[in-house]
C-alpha positions in Angstrom: -53.3 2.3 -10.4 -51.3 -0.8 -9.4 -48.7 -0.2 -12.2 -48.4 3.4 -11.1 -47.8 2.4 -7.5 -45.2 -0.2 -8.5 -43.5 2.4 -10.7 -43.5 4.9 -7.8 -42.0 2.3 -5.4 -39.3 1.3 -7.9 -38.4 5.0 -8.3 -38.2 5.6 -4.6 -36.1 2.5 -4.2 -33.7 3.5 -7.0 -33.3 7.0 -5.5 -32.7 5.6 -2.1 -30.0 3.2 -3.5 -28.3 6.1 -5.4 -28.4 8.2 -2.2 -26.9 5.4 -0.2 -24.2 4.9 -2.8 -23.3 8.7 -2.6 -23.0 8.4 1.2 -20.4 5.6 1.0 -16.9 6.8 1.9 -14.5 7.0 -1.1 -11.8 4.4 -0.9 -8.3 5.5 0.0 -5.7 2.8 -0.6 -2.1 2.5 0.5 -1.3 0.6 -2.6 0.2 0.8 -5.1 3.5 2.7 -4.3 6.3 2.2 -1.9 5.2 5.3 0.1 2.4 5.3 2.6 -0.3 8.0 2.7 -1.6 9.7 5.8 -5.2 8.6 5.5 -6.5 6.2 8.1 -9.5 3.9 7.8 -12.8 5.3 9.2 -14.0 3.8 12.5 -14.9 0.1 12.2 -14.4 0.1 8.4 -12.4 -2.8 6.9 -10.3 -2.7 3.7 -8.4 -5.5 1.9 -5.5 -4.6 -0.3 -4.0 -7.4 -2.4 -2.0 -8.0 -5.5 0.7 -9.9 -7.2 4.1 -9.1 -8.8 7.4 -10.2 -10.2 10.9 -9.1 -9.1 13.8 -9.8 -11.4 17.5 -9.4 -10.4 20.4 -10.1 -12.8 22.6 -11.5 -10.1 20.1 -12.6 -7.5 16.9 -14.7 -7.0 13.9 -14.0 -9.1 10.7 -13.7 -7.0 7.1 -14.0 -7.8 4.7 -12.5 -5.2 1.8 -14.8 -5.7 -0.3 -12.8 -3.3 0.4 -9.8 -1.1 -2.3 -9.0 1.5 -2.8 -6.1 3.8 -5.9 -5.8 6.0 -6.7 -2.3 7.4 -9.3 -1.9 10.1 -10.4 1.5 11.6 -9.8 0.8 15.3 -10.2 4.3 16.7 -11.3 7.7 15.3 -7.8 8.5 14.0 -6.0 5.2 14.1 -6.1 1.9 12.2 -4.9 -1.6 12.8 -2.9 -3.2 10.0 -2.1 -6.9 9.4 -0.1 -8.1 6.3 2.0 -10.8 4.7 3.1 -12.0 1.3 3.1 -15.5 -0.3 6.2 -15.9 -2.4 7.7 -18.2 -5.0 11.4 -17.8 -5.8 14.3 -19.4 -7.6 17.9 -18.6 -7.0 19.0 -20.0 -10.3 20.6 -23.1 -8.7 17.7 -25.2 -7.6 15.8 -27.4 -10.1 12.5 -26.5 -8.5 11.2 -23.2 -7.2 10.7 -22.5 -3.5 7.5 -21.4 -1.9 7.0 -19.6 1.3 5.1 -17.1 3.5 6.8 -13.8 4.4 6.9 -12.9 8.1 3.5 -11.7 9.4 3.5 -7.9 10.0 1.3 -6.2 12.5 1.1 -2.4 12.8 -0.8 0.7 13.7 -1.1 4.0 11.7 -2.2 7.1 13.6 -3.0 10.5 12.2 -2.0 13.5 14.3 -2.9 16.4 12.1 -5.4 16.8 9.2 -3.4 19.4 7.4 -4.5 23.0 6.6 -3.4 25.4 3.9 0.3 24.8 3.2 0.7 22.6 6.2 0.8 18.9 5.5 -1.3 16.2 7.1 0.9 14.1 9.5 0.6 10.4 10.5 2.9 7.9 12.1 3.2 4.2 11.1 4.6 1.7 13.5 5.0 -2.0 12.5 6.4 -5.2 13.9 7.6 -8.1 11.8 7.2 -11.4 13.6 10.1 -13.9 13.9 7.7 -16.7 14.5 4.9 -16.6 11.9 6.0 -17.3 8.4 8.2 -19.7 6.5 11.3 -20.5 8.6 13.9 -19.5 6.0 12.2 -16.1 5.5 11.9 -15.2 9.2 14.1 -12.7 11.0 16.1 -13.9 14.0 14.4 -11.3 16.3 11.3 -9.1 16.3 11.9 -6.5 13.5 10.3 -3.1 14.2 9.9 -0.1 11.8 8.8 3.5 12.4 7.8 5.9 9.7 6.6 9.5 9.8 4.2 10.2 6.9 3.5 13.6 5.4 1.0 14.6 2.7 0.1 17.8 0.9 -3.1 18.1 -1.3 -2.7 21.2 -3.4 -5.7 20.8 -5.7 -8.4 18.2 -6.5 -6.0 16.6 -8.9 -2.4 17.2 -7.5 -0.8 16.1 -4.3 2.6 15.1 -2.9 3.6 12.6 -0.2 6.9 12.1 1.7 8.0 9.6 4.3 11.0 9.3 6.6 11.7 6.4 8.9 13.9 3.7 10.3 13.6 0.0 9.7 15.3 -2.9 11.5 15.7 -6.3 9.8 15.7 -8.4 13.0 19.2 -9.7 12.3 21.5 -6.8 12.8 21.4 -3.9 15.3 21.9 -1.1 12.7 18.7 0.3 11.3 18.1 1.2 7.6 17.0 4.8 7.1 14.1 5.1 4.7 13.4 8.3 2.6 10.7 8.6 0.1 9.0 11.3 -2.0 6.0 11.0 -4.4 3.9 13.1 -6.8 0.3 12.1 -7.6 -1.9 13.3 -10.4 -5.6 12.6 -11.2 -5.9 12.4 -15.0 -9.6 12.0 -14.8 -12.1 11.5 -11.9 -11.4 7.8 -12.0 -7.9 7.4 -13.4 -4.7 8.5 -11.5 -1.0 8.3 -12.0 2.0 8.7 -9.8 5.8 8.6 -9.6 7.8 8.0 -6.4 11.5 7.8 -5.5 12.3 5.7 -2.4 15.7 5.1 -0.9 17.2 2.8 1.7 20.3 4.2 3.4 22.4 1.6 5.3 26.1 1.4 6.4 26.5 -1.7 4.2 25.2 -0.1 1.1 22.4 2.2 -0.2 19.6 1.5 -2.7 17.8 4.2 -4.7 14.6 3.1 -6.5 11.8 4.7 -8.5 8.2 3.5 -8.9 5.6 4.7 -11.3 2.1 3.5 -12.1 -1.6 4.0 -12.7 -4.8 3.6 -10.6 -8.4 3.1 -11.7 -11.2 3.9 -9.3 -13.7 1.3 -10.5 -16.2 2.3 -7.9 -16.3 4.1 -4.5 -15.3 0.7 -3.0 -12.8 -0.8 -5.5 -9.6 0.5 -6.9 -7.3 -1.3 -9.4 -3.7 -0.6 -10.1 -0.6 -1.4 -12.1 3.0 -0.3 -11.3 6.7 -0.8 -12.0 9.9 -0.3 -10.1 13.3 0.6 -11.6 16.8 1.1 -10.2 18.2 3.9 -12.5 21.7 3.2 -11.2 21.5 -0.3 -12.3 19.3 -0.3 -15.4 18.9 -3.7 -16.9 19.9 -5.4 -13.7 16.7 -5.0 -11.6 13.0 -4.3 -12.1 9.6 -5.1 -10.4 6.2 -5.2 -12.1 3.0 -5.6 -10.1 -0.8 -5.2 -10.2 -3.5 -5.4 -7.6 -6.8 -4.3 -6.1 -8.0 -2.5 -3.0 -11.5 -3.3 -1.7 -13.4 -1.4 0.9 -15.3 -4.3 2.4 -17.8 -2.5 4.6 
């Protein structure tokens, strides 16, 4: 009788654990990719998105992103608080030793205005401020650097969706903003593996930049997503590329 009771208790516990796992919200990460999706964190849920990467330029500094961190907290029903920064190592090709530093701290808010129905996209707005005071001195902007992006997302099927962003970014050093335009297509190869390709463009009076990013994601669990990606400049092939990898973790 005792063994049967223990077996019954174990079965009840296991079923309860599985049920609780099913009730966990599936992770929705803003990495990888240069574009930002419209999803916001559920109320009081905290997510940590982090990674590392390497940027190579033929005629410029080569930069290792030792750690990029973005913390996302569901602050209201349809809005999240975002805090992020990068820890960098770079060499301009002239110094004997590499330089290390912390990129300016960025604080922002993403708010979703419309969930999207039928052929109409979901719509969110992302507002961020880059601090001129918190970070390594040589990496800081002279003034507060704001950015504003409108985010749109269509989900056509369980395995296919598109996203597009439009916005303006100020660098904190000049008065003229940079116009940002991005478009991405996203496929789910399996229930756990996805792939994507994005084009993102910076339009500025002093010069434009047209970049493409592609990569893969692996949903290791409902709380953890891993990723790898690469960026290319097809106008300057062989002169610029970025490779990166990372993880998104739904902490609670």
